[in-house]
Backbone bond lengths (Angstrom), bond angles and torsions (degrees), N, CA, C in turn:
res aa  C-N    CA-C-N  psi(-1)  N-CA   C-N-CA  omega(-1)  CA-C   N-CA-C  phi
1 M - - - 1.487 - - 1.510 110.25 -
2 L 1.329 117.35 129.55 1.463 123.23 173.64 1.504 106.47 -113.31
3 L 1.349 115.95 131.17 1.443 119.79 -176.56 1.543 112.09 -134.71
4 H 1.320 114.38 133.07 1.480 123.19 175.44 1.514 108.97 -94.13
5 I 1.351 116.80 119.76 1.453 122.75 179.95 1.546 106.76 -110.70
6 P 1.340 117.15 106.10 1.480 117.54 -174.78 1.512 112.89 -84.16
7 G 1.338 114.90 158.18 1.449 123.65 167.53 1.509 116.49 56.98
8 L 1.322 117.37 44.11 1.466 117.94 175.17 1.529 110.50 -68.47
9 F 1.352 114.53 -33.34 1.465 121.18 173.92 1.519 108.15 -122.91
10 E 1.327 116.46 144.43 1.485 120.06 174.43 1.527 108.25 -75.74
11 K 1.317 114.60 165.03 1.474 120.11 -175.11 1.539 112.47 -63.86
12 D 1.307 118.61 -38.01 1.473 118.87 178.94 1.510 111.40 -69.14
13 E 1.325 117.05 -34.02 1.479 120.69 174.69 1.519 110.87 -65.87
14 V 1.321 116.84 -42.99 1.470 120.69 178.77 1.516 109.91 -60.84
15 R 1.323 116.18 -42.68 1.474 119.37 -179.34 1.518 111.33 -59.40
16 R 1.327 116.67 -45.78 1.479 120.53 179.46 1.544 111.83 -63.53
17 I 1.345 115.87 -40.94 1.452 120.17 178.75 1.539 110.13 -65.78
18 R 1.339 116.67 -42.60 1.456 119.01 -179.45 1.537 110.67 -64.12
19 E 1.364 117.44 -41.49 1.423 118.84 177.03 1.511 114.39 -59.76
20 A 1.366 116.19 -38.57 1.424 120.00 177.99 1.532 112.17 -67.59
21 L 1.369 115.79 -38.76 1.447 121.30 -178.75 1.536 109.54 -68.42
22 E 1.305 117.27 -34.69 1.465 119.98 -179.69 1.519 112.51 -64.81
23 Q 1.335 115.71 -21.94 1.455 120.50 -179.16 1.528 113.04 -97.97
24 A 1.315 117.93 -1.23 1.456 123.64 -173.34 1.517 112.12 -77.73
25 D 1.335 115.42 158.94 1.461 122.27 175.37 1.563 107.90 -95.15
26 W 1.298 115.30 108.29 1.442 121.41 -174.80 1.527 111.13 -90.37
27 A 1.344 115.40 151.40 1.467 121.65 177.46 1.536 108.24 -117.57
28 D 1.345 115.63 169.57 1.430 122.07 176.63 1.538 110.07 -60.01
29 G 1.347 116.80 128.78 1.449 121.39 -176.29 1.498 113.75 -64.97
30 R 1.330 119.59 -15.20 1.464 120.41 -177.36 1.508 113.22 -74.30
31 I 1.374 118.21 -1.23 1.447 120.94 -179.77 1.505 113.10 -63.86
32 T 1.350 117.03 -23.61 1.474 119.20 179.33 1.541 112.60 -114.02
33 A 1.320 117.40 11.02 1.442 120.40 -178.20 1.501 111.65 -90.84
34 G 1.351 116.69 148.55 1.431 121.54 171.67 1.502 110.41 -73.35
35 Y 1.345 116.13 178.43 1.506 122.27 -173.98 1.516 109.81 -58.30
36 Q 1.355 117.15 -49.99 1.450 118.62 -177.60 1.526 112.63 -72.17
37 S 1.338 116.35 -41.15 1.446 119.89 -178.79 1.525 113.13 -62.45
38 A 1.350 114.69 -35.34 1.455 118.59 -178.06 1.531 111.46 -58.23
39 K 1.336 117.88 -30.97 1.448 120.30 178.84 1.535 111.88 -67.39
40 A 1.317 117.37 -26.03 1.493 122.17 -174.22 1.517 113.06 -102.23
41 K 1.339 117.19 -7.96 1.479 120.15 -170.11 1.497 112.51 -98.60
42 H 1.330 116.15 123.18 1.472 120.07 -179.37 1.530 106.22 -136.61
43 N 1.329 115.68 84.61 1.466 120.13 178.39 1.519 108.86 -154.68
44 L 1.308 115.90 -173.72 1.460 123.09 177.70 1.522 107.91 -117.81
45 Q 1.375 115.89 155.39 1.437 119.81 -175.72 1.512 110.24 -150.59
46 L 1.308 118.69 146.78 1.431 121.26 170.10 1.525 108.83 -76.94
47 P 1.315 120.54 131.24 1.455 121.02 -178.83 1.543 111.83 -60.41
48 E 1.348 115.63 148.56 1.463 119.26 176.44 1.516 108.40 -58.30
49 G 1.318 116.16 136.66 1.450 119.81 -179.94 1.525 114.62 87.58
50 H 1.329 116.50 -3.47 1.480 118.78 176.57 1.528 108.56 -61.72
51 P 1.336 119.39 135.39 1.457 121.16 -175.85 1.535 113.36 -53.16
52 L 1.325 118.28 -42.60 1.446 120.91 179.83 1.543 112.68 -65.91
53 A 1.341 115.60 -38.64 1.466 119.47 178.37 1.523 109.21 -66.69
54 K 1.331 118.11 -39.37 1.452 121.38 178.27 1.536 111.45 -64.70
55 E 1.336 115.35 -40.48 1.502 118.57 -179.61 1.520 110.93 -66.36
56 I 1.336 116.68 -47.95 1.470 118.83 -178.92 1.524 108.99 -67.42
57 G 1.355 118.77 -40.38 1.421 122.15 -179.66 1.532 112.18 -60.39
58 A 1.312 116.52 -41.09 1.467 120.93 179.04 1.523 110.86 -63.76
59 A 1.324 116.35 -40.62 1.475 120.13 178.20 1.507 109.86 -65.20
60 M 1.331 118.19 -41.41 1.458 122.84 178.21 1.522 111.48 -59.62
61 L 1.370 115.38 -48.86 1.470 120.45 -178.01 1.524 111.70 -62.58
62 E 1.348 115.98 -38.26 1.447 119.05 178.16 1.544 111.51 -61.56
63 R 1.302 116.21 -39.66 1.467 119.40 177.69 1.503 113.21 -74.06
64 L 1.330 116.62 -37.41 1.458 119.35 -178.27 1.558 111.67 -62.77
65 W 1.332 115.49 -43.33 1.488 118.06 -177.66 1.528 112.51 -70.36
66 K 1.352 116.19 -11.75 1.452 119.49 176.86 1.533 111.98 -107.31
67 N 1.337 116.97 3.17 1.447 120.09 -178.24 1.522 111.68 -92.05
68 P 1.324 118.38 114.52 1.485 120.88 -174.79 1.508 112.86 -59.37
69 L 1.361 116.02 -38.82 1.457 120.43 -177.76 1.536 112.51 -64.55
70 F 1.319 114.39 -45.60 1.474 119.68 178.54 1.498 110.32 -65.70
71 M 1.327 118.29 -42.70 1.475 121.36 -178.76 1.514 112.26 -62.64
72 S 1.372 114.80 -41.17 1.447 119.97 -179.36 1.528 112.10 -68.39
73 A 1.343 114.99 -44.00 1.469 119.18 -176.31 1.515 115.03 -76.43
74 A 1.334 115.63 -39.59 1.469 120.74 -173.88 1.518 113.16 -90.30
75 L 1.356 116.95 -28.42 1.486 119.99 -172.96 1.518 109.35 43.63
76 P 1.371 116.73 59.82 1.472 120.82 -168.92 1.540 114.52 -68.78
77 H 1.312 113.98 139.79 1.463 121.96 172.20 1.526 110.24 -107.24
78 K 1.365 115.01 -47.97 1.473 122.64 176.58 1.516 107.33 -138.38
79 V 1.307 115.41 146.65 1.479 121.90 175.46 1.522 108.47 -125.38
80 F 1.317 118.14 124.25 1.450 123.33 176.74 1.540 107.91 -67.24
81 P 1.340 118.46 135.43 1.460 120.04 179.82 1.531 111.14 -52.84
82 P 1.339 116.80 125.21 1.499 119.79 -177.39 1.522 112.75 -56.40
83 L 1.320 113.67 142.94 1.487 122.74 177.54 1.544 108.08 -111.71
84 L 1.321 116.54 159.67 1.472 120.91 -178.09 1.531 109.14 -121.38
85 N 1.340 115.84 138.26 1.472 118.59 -179.90 1.545 110.52 -134.90
86 C 1.325 114.38 165.30 1.476 122.26 -177.56 1.517 108.32 -140.66
87 Y 1.333 114.60 129.13 1.459 120.20 177.06 1.544 106.58 -118.90
88 T 1.309 116.89 127.57 1.444 122.41 178.17 1.520 109.63 -158.28
89 A 1.328 117.24 165.14 1.481 122.53 173.34 1.558 111.97 51.91
90 G 1.321 117.13 47.26 1.450 120.20 179.76 1.493 115.86 85.69
91 G 1.334 118.00 4.58 1.484 122.14 179.42 1.511 112.87 -59.30
92 S 1.319 117.31 140.09 1.471 122.20 -176.21 1.513 109.14 -154.72
93 F 1.363 116.13 171.99 1.444 120.75 173.32 1.512 104.92 -146.56
94 D 1.342 116.67 106.44 1.458 120.51 -171.59 1.566 110.13 -69.12
95 F 1.323 114.27 177.93 1.467 119.20 -174.63 1.515 113.31 -55.65
96 H 1.319 117.11 134.95 1.469 124.06 179.85 1.528 109.14 -161.97
97 I 1.310 114.88 166.56 1.461 122.40 170.93 1.527 106.51 -118.95
98 D 1.341 116.55 133.78 1.444 120.43 -176.53 1.515 112.49 -63.89
99 N 1.322 117.52 150.49 1.448 121.92 177.88 1.539 108.86 -57.10
100 A 1.331 116.48 142.32 1.440 122.37 -175.66 1.500 113.89 -66.50
101 V 1.352 115.75 -31.30 1.500 120.65 -177.71 1.531 107.00 -135.26
102 R 1.326 114.61 136.26 1.461 121.34 176.44 1.518 110.34 -123.80
103 Q 1.320 115.88 145.23 1.450 121.96 179.28 1.526 109.37 -121.43
104 P 1.345 118.69 113.90 1.457 118.70 -179.30 1.534 110.54 -59.72
105 K 1.304 114.91 144.86 1.460 120.98 -179.80 1.553 109.74 -59.20
106 G 1.339 115.27 130.58 1.441 122.38 177.73 1.519 114.88 76.69
107 S 1.355 117.03 11.94 1.455 122.45 179.75 1.540 110.59 -121.23
108 I 1.308 116.53 149.14 1.457 120.38 174.15 1.519 110.68 -90.76
109 E 1.317 118.49 -8.65 1.461 122.97 -178.62 1.524 109.95 -77.28
110 R 1.304 115.60 143.03 1.465 121.46 175.92 1.518 108.89 -118.47
111 V 1.344 114.20 148.71 1.432 120.93 -177.68 1.552 109.99 -123.28
112 R 1.324 116.68 120.44 1.471 119.37 175.96 1.522 107.77 -77.40
113 T 1.310 117.66 130.61 1.486 122.69 -171.06 1.530 110.76 -87.21
114 D 1.309 118.56 69.43 1.468 122.38 177.59 1.514 111.07 -64.99
115 L 1.335 115.41 -40.52 1.476 121.70 -175.94 1.512 110.40 -128.72
116 S 1.345 115.98 137.36 1.430 121.86 172.35 1.541 109.81 -106.24
117 A 1.319 116.44 153.57 1.453 119.90 -178.24 1.544 109.67 -146.33
118 T 1.323 114.27 146.32 1.478 122.05 171.69 1.507 108.40 -131.13
119 L 1.345 114.83 129.10 1.465 122.53 175.70 1.541 106.26 -110.09
120 F 1.326 117.22 123.92 1.447 121.09 -177.20 1.532 111.70 -88.60
121 F 1.344 116.75 133.96 1.442 122.79 174.24 1.511 114.02 -109.41
122 S 1.310 119.51 -9.86 1.466 124.55 176.96 1.525 107.41 -106.62
123 E 1.363 113.34 141.60 1.491 118.27 176.58 1.516 108.65 -73.27
124 P 1.344 117.39 148.68 1.466 121.27 -176.50 1.546 112.69 -57.87
125 E 1.311 117.33 -33.67 1.463 119.96 -176.02 1.551 111.50 -78.36
126 D 1.342 117.40 -9.07 1.456 120.91 -178.08 1.535 112.35 -82.62
127 Y 1.305 118.96 -7.80 1.483 121.68 -178.55 1.517 110.06 -152.04
128 D 1.309 117.58 150.49 1.472 123.81 172.45 1.509 109.42 -102.77
129 G 1.327 114.70 144.56 1.440 120.45 -174.40 1.511 110.23 74.71
130 G 1.323 117.96 -154.87 1.463 122.25 176.16 1.508 115.40 76.56
131 E 1.387 117.55 12.43 1.423 118.90 179.71 1.563 110.02 -68.39
132 L 1.306 115.08 141.54 1.483 120.79 171.44 1.539 106.47 -84.71
133 E 1.306 115.91 112.48 1.473 119.97 -177.26 1.514 109.24 -105.56
134 I 1.349 115.71 121.35 1.457 123.38 -172.12 1.523 109.64 -120.06
135 Q 1.320 118.44 129.06 1.425 124.22 174.09 1.521 112.20 -114.82
136 D 1.322 115.20 124.89 1.465 121.10 -179.58 1.512 108.97 -158.55
137 T 1.347 117.05 -164.68 1.449 121.21 -178.64 1.520 112.79 -62.85
138 F 1.371 115.65 -20.04 1.523 119.65 176.56 1.501 110.76 -85.30
139 G 1.336 119.83 8.33 1.460 122.05 179.56 1.523 110.32 93.66
140 T 1.324 116.97 -159.42 1.461 122.75 177.46 1.514 109.77 -100.42
141 Q 1.327 115.72 125.76 1.452 121.40 179.80 1.535 108.69 -121.62
142 R 1.313 116.28 135.19 1.491 121.44 174.41 1.535 107.89 -109.10
143 V 1.289 115.93 121.82 1.462 120.42 -169.21 1.521 108.40 -117.77
144 K 1.335 115.95 127.24 1.482 121.99 176.90 1.528 104.05 -148.84
145 L 1.316 116.56 97.39 1.481 120.86 -168.19 1.539 111.99 -103.41
146 P 1.338 115.81 161.94 1.459 120.63 175.38 1.537 110.52 -61.28
147 A 1.329 116.86 151.53 1.441 120.54 178.22 1.524 111.44 -59.28
148 G 1.338 115.92 133.33 1.454 122.08 -176.62 1.497 114.28 98.27
149 D 1.354 116.89 -11.09 1.472 122.21 178.39 1.536 111.07 -96.26
150 M 1.299 114.83 156.01 1.473 121.64 -175.56 1.524 110.55 -130.93
151 V 1.341 115.43 147.09 1.480 120.18 171.40 1.514 107.25 -116.32
152 L 1.329 114.52 139.64 1.475 124.17 -179.76 1.516 106.68 -121.04
153 Y 1.365 115.85 131.31 1.465 119.47 -177.60 1.508 111.07 -152.80
154 P 1.343 120.67 162.79 1.431 121.90 -176.44 1.522 113.69 -61.34
155 G 1.318 116.33 137.23 1.484 120.42 177.97 1.497 113.40 -66.66
156 T 1.323 116.88 -15.43 1.467 122.41 178.95 1.522 112.25 -80.19
157 S 1.345 118.40 -8.24 1.442 122.47 -174.22 1.523 112.79 -71.99
158 L 1.327 115.51 142.94 1.450 123.38 168.08 1.503 107.05 -76.46
159 H 1.355 118.46 128.51 1.442 119.80 -176.00 1.511 110.59 -152.82
160 K 1.360 116.32 163.52 1.445 122.96 177.53 1.507 109.44 -151.73
161 V 1.342 116.50 165.88 1.451 122.68 167.55 1.492 107.95 -114.39
162 N 1.323 115.15 119.21 1.456 121.76 -179.77 1.542 111.40 -64.42
163 A 1.297 117.60 152.11 1.469 122.49 -178.84 1.510 111.63 -57.49
164 V 1.309 115.33 136.47 1.466 122.62 172.97 1.537 108.19 -88.28
165 T 1.326 115.72 116.22 1.456 120.41 -174.68 1.518 113.75 -101.55
166 R 1.346 116.00 -11.84 1.491 120.45 175.31 1.514 108.94 -152.61
167 G 1.333 117.58 138.07 1.424 120.84 176.67 1.531 113.12 80.27
168 T 1.334 115.84 -161.35 1.465 122.45 -176.52 1.520 110.27 -134.76
169 R 1.323 115.41 134.92 1.467 123.39 177.65 1.530 108.70 -106.54
170 L 1.299 117.87 110.00 1.500 122.97 177.54 1.536 108.16 -106.32
171 A 1.311 115.56 134.05 1.474 119.27 -177.14 1.526 109.12 -156.94
172 S 1.338 113.60 167.16 1.448 121.86 171.52 1.538 108.19 -118.33
173 F 1.297 116.45 148.30 1.481 119.93 177.22 1.517 108.67 -140.33
174 F 1.324 114.52 149.92 1.472 118.36 -178.29 1.541 108.00 -163.05
175 W 1.337 115.45 177.47 1.448 120.87 -178.30 1.533 109.93 -132.04
176 T 1.311 115.41 153.16 1.464 121.42 -179.98 1.529 110.53 -126.92
177 Q 1.303 116.77 132.94 1.461 121.93 169.75 1.524 106.00 -92.78
178 S 1.303 116.20 118.90 1.464 121.79 -177.63 1.512 111.81 -87.63
179 L 1.320 114.51 154.65 1.480 119.98 170.30 1.564 110.78 -64.21
180 V 1.329 114.76 -22.90 1.484 120.65 -179.66 1.519 107.04 -119.65
181 R 1.337 116.34 114.29 1.458 122.14 -171.67 1.527 112.05 -67.02
182 E 1.311 119.84 -45.68 1.478 124.21 -170.90 1.499 112.18 -79.89
183 D 1.341 115.34 130.66 1.448 120.54 179.97 1.490 113.46 -62.64
184 S 1.353 117.92 -38.72 1.477 121.68 -179.36 1.526 110.32 -64.41
185 Q 1.307 118.00 -36.94 1.461 121.07 178.36 1.544 111.29 -70.53
186 R 1.366 115.22 -42.62 1.481 117.30 176.13 1.523 110.35 -60.87
187 A 1.336 117.72 -40.29 1.480 120.82 -178.24 1.557 110.28 -61.81
188 L 1.317 115.63 -43.05 1.466 120.58 179.03 1.539 111.13 -62.36
189 L 1.326 116.05 -44.82 1.470 120.56 179.23 1.514 110.30 -64.99
190 F 1.319 117.25 -37.75 1.463 121.43 179.65 1.536 109.73 -64.03
191 E 1.300 116.56 -45.03 1.494 120.52 178.82 1.546 109.90 -64.10
192 M 1.297 117.23 -41.79 1.480 119.34 178.53 1.506 112.02 -63.53
193 D 1.347 115.85 -43.70 1.452 121.86 179.19 1.516 110.99 -59.58
194 G 1.350 115.99 -44.18 1.457 120.09 177.57 1.516 113.59 -62.64
195 A 1.356 116.09 -40.20 1.469 119.98 176.69 1.512 111.37 -63.39
196 I 1.345 116.57 -43.91 1.478 121.40 179.84 1.534 109.79 -60.82
197 Q 1.340 116.57 -44.81 1.466 118.90 179.60 1.524 112.15 -63.33
198 Q 1.352 117.07 -40.42 1.462 120.53 178.42 1.521 112.16 -64.39
199 L 1.342 116.79 -45.14 1.453 121.07 179.58 1.563 109.96 -64.69
200 T 1.313 116.67 -35.47 1.476 120.38 179.42 1.533 109.01 -63.39
201 R 1.326 116.80 -36.94 1.471 119.47 176.96 1.547 112.82 -72.47
202 D 1.347 115.89 -41.21 1.439 121.36 -170.90 1.551 111.81 -84.95
203 V 1.314 118.17 -45.67 1.463 122.27 -177.81 1.511 109.46 -135.78
204 P 1.325 117.66 69.55 1.484 122.26 -172.52 1.506 114.97 -58.30
205 D 1.329 117.13 -22.91 1.473 117.87 -175.08 1.543 112.37 -101.76
206 H 1.339 117.10 8.35 1.477 119.08 -178.50 1.531 110.25 -67.06
207 P 1.347 116.45 127.47 1.479 119.91 -175.75 1.521 114.75 -62.47
208 S 1.343 117.61 -24.72 1.441 122.04 178.99 1.522 114.24 -67.14
209 L 1.337 115.11 -17.67 1.445 119.12 -179.44 1.528 111.02 -63.68
210 I 1.332 117.22 -37.26 1.438 119.97 178.32 1.514 111.57 -64.47
211 R 1.377 116.87 -42.60 1.467 119.82 179.06 1.517 110.66 -66.58
212 L 1.331 117.86 -41.95 1.478 120.75 -177.75 1.524 109.62 -65.99
213 T 1.345 116.86 -42.45 1.441 119.70 178.82 1.515 111.51 -63.76
214 G 1.339 115.20 -38.82 1.455 120.69 177.86 1.545 111.35 -63.31
215 T 1.327 116.66 -40.50 1.474 121.63 178.43 1.558 109.82 -63.34
216 Y 1.325 115.69 -43.20 1.467 120.12 176.70 1.529 110.66 -55.15
217 H 1.303 116.67 -50.47 1.477 119.51 -176.51 1.534 111.63 -70.92
218 N 1.301 118.21 -30.20 1.469 119.01 176.32 1.522 111.25 -69.58
219 L 1.343 117.65 -37.13 1.468 120.45 174.63 1.498 110.88 -66.25
220 L 1.359 115.76 -42.92 1.472 118.83 178.63 1.507 110.71 -61.80
221 R 1.331 117.49 -41.50 1.452 122.11 178.36 1.526 111.22 -61.85
222 R 1.308 117.24 -36.14 1.493 121.41 178.80 1.501 112.29 -69.20
223 W 1.370 115.62 -36.32 1.489 119.73 -169.88 1.516 114.49 -100.33
224 V 1.341 116.95 -19.05 1.440 118.41 -172.07 1.517 112.51 -67.78
225 E 1.350 115.41 146.34 1.475 122.53 172.65 1.509 108.99 -122.44
226 V 1.318 116.31 125.92 1.474 119.70 179.64 1.533 108.18 -129.54
């Protein structure tokens, strides 16, 4: 399942974040890449634990845990602290699959990367190229969203960032360990949750709502891992 989550940050917030990132001291993006990924990765990144990365990441997490669309689709258990990257002057990241498990710097906790996410901080018209290209059961999708919007997709997906040929692409990326490991099961629960919410708005007193909600929770109880 690939999902577009709009407006995680307002435009004025994005502008302030972008201005701060433009003044930041960036490092080689390969500092967080695995052995194979390092061969394909050509970008810049704020080091883990960088004060600006921590500040922006905390603001992102605060919004994510309050976002109904993210909560319904991801069913999050753990979220890896968001990282920040920069693509410019031909920067790219060729096809790869994210590491299955990530460990935040300075932490003993590990996060299984069930879901990957990218939050865009640059407007699409501010750079050429830089599309996030994702291949999965839904086919090939090329994603280039407005600043402040986020895309959520399976961590098992083969994906790349196309070369930026003009301008600068600023974004955040992170991973989520879901309460439900399998993408197909999460997709079914997401569809059911959406149907329940729509019925609650349209026919709030319909007796089948109780049965449908009960079925949702019984499926969640069967599939959840804690």
